[in-house]
Residue, then its C-alpha position, 0 to 999 in steps of 0.5 A: m565434762s568435756i569428755s562426756k560432751n565429746k562422746r555425745l557429739l560423736t554419738s550424734y554424728f555417728s547416728v547421722t552418718l549411719s542413718i544416711s548410709i543405710v537409707l542411701f544403701m537401700i535406695g541404691a539397692f532398689l535402683l539396682i534391682t529395678f535396673n536389672a529387672r528392666k534389663i532382664t525384661n528387655d532381654f526376654k522381649e528381644k527373644i520373641p521372634i517374628t517367624i517368616y515361612l518362605k515358599n518352596e519357590a523362593n530361590k537363594i538370591e531372594i532369601e539373601q536379599l530379604i535377610k539383608k533388607l531385614n538386617i538394616k531395619k531400625y527395629t531389627s536386633s538379629v535375623n536367623y535363617i533356618s533351612k527346612d533341613q535344619g528345621a527338621e533336625i531340630l524338630i526330630n530332636e525335640i519329639g524324638e521321632d523321625f517324621v521325615e521318614f514317616y511322611g516320606s519327605n520333609p513337609l517343613l518350609n524354610s524360615i527366617d526368625i526376626f528378633l526385634k529390639s526391646e523398644f519395638v516389641t509391641t503388638l502394633i509394630f509386629d502387625e505393621i511389620s507383618s503387613e509390610l512383609n505379607k506383600t512379598d510374593y515368596i512369603d508363605e506365612i508370618v507367625y508371631d505370638a501376639p497374646l504373649i506380646a500384649l501380656i508382657n507390655d501390659n504387665i510392664n506398664k503395671i510394674k512401672f506404676w508400682i516402681l514409680g510408687i515405691s520410688i516415691f515412698f523410698l524418697l519420702i522415707s529417706i528425707v524423713v529419716i535423714n531430716g530427723s537425724i539431722r534435726l536431732s543432732i542440731y537440737s542438742k546445740r540449739m542453745n549455742i545457736k541462740t547464744m550466737q544469734l543474741v551476740g549479733a552473729t548473722h544467720n549465714f555465719i551460724r548456719k555455715p559450720f552446721i551445714s559444712t559438718h552435716v554435708k561432710l557427714g552426708l558424703l561419708g555416709a554416701c561413701i559407706s553406702i557405695i562401699m556396701l553396694s559394691t561389696t553386695l554386687y561383688y558377692v551377688q555376681n559370684l553367687i549368680d552366674y548369669l549376672n554380669f555387672e561388669s557390662d553395666l559399669e557406666i550405669i553403676f558409676i552414674m548411680f554412685g555419682s547420683i548417690l553422692i550428689f543426693s547426699v549433699i543436696i539432702t543434708y544441705l537442705c535438711t541442715f538449712f531448715a533445721t537451723q533456721k527453725f531454731l533461729n526463728t524460735k524464741i528463747d523460752q520455747l527452746y526449753 
């Protein structure tokens, strides 16, 4: 009888731990996917240039001063100067024909590509930068892809909305699943709870061992989910060359810490309310 009871107890604890670990693994995986999608989007935004075409009259000192001025701007990620000769070489390689020989001279202009930090890549800021730079006498033209910038930002706003919705959905699912597992585990001990209550045990005294046990199970489930996530990250990084999680270790550790804290909070609250339910239930309603 004792062996059978211990088996049921272990099965109950295993069920709780398994449900917690799976739910936390799914939440962690979703957070990692969201973070990397945001990182890829930011990298893409930082590759959209503002191209400044300089007049042929612009001398070397003026160009160097402009590059230094652009480099110290808070919105600048990087600045790339392309001389007309370099531009000709790039274009010849792209089209496969020597257009300089055809024209008899190089019709291109010296240019500067400004790459902005991701948070500044908006149509409004691009317009402001363009208006400011257009006041410079030796700048011939400023070009950037305004429709692409608007399209990216519109789509990012839509994606943020969906991510928020999915995050709330995952949070609700995690609460329901973990709460259901803990309630089922405590349900098997409802008679013990009521017996202790009848002999005069306080609510805190009755709840304490249940909370302690399920918080420990929650931490165990969180540790299992962290091991699963770490293993997944390792294999994904080896599988996909351009992914490098080593540069994001701080964020990954923060996420792992958040998973541990979340597991403690959710198991504590679910256990508290589950035991409270049976404490408030009359004896004839327990059957």
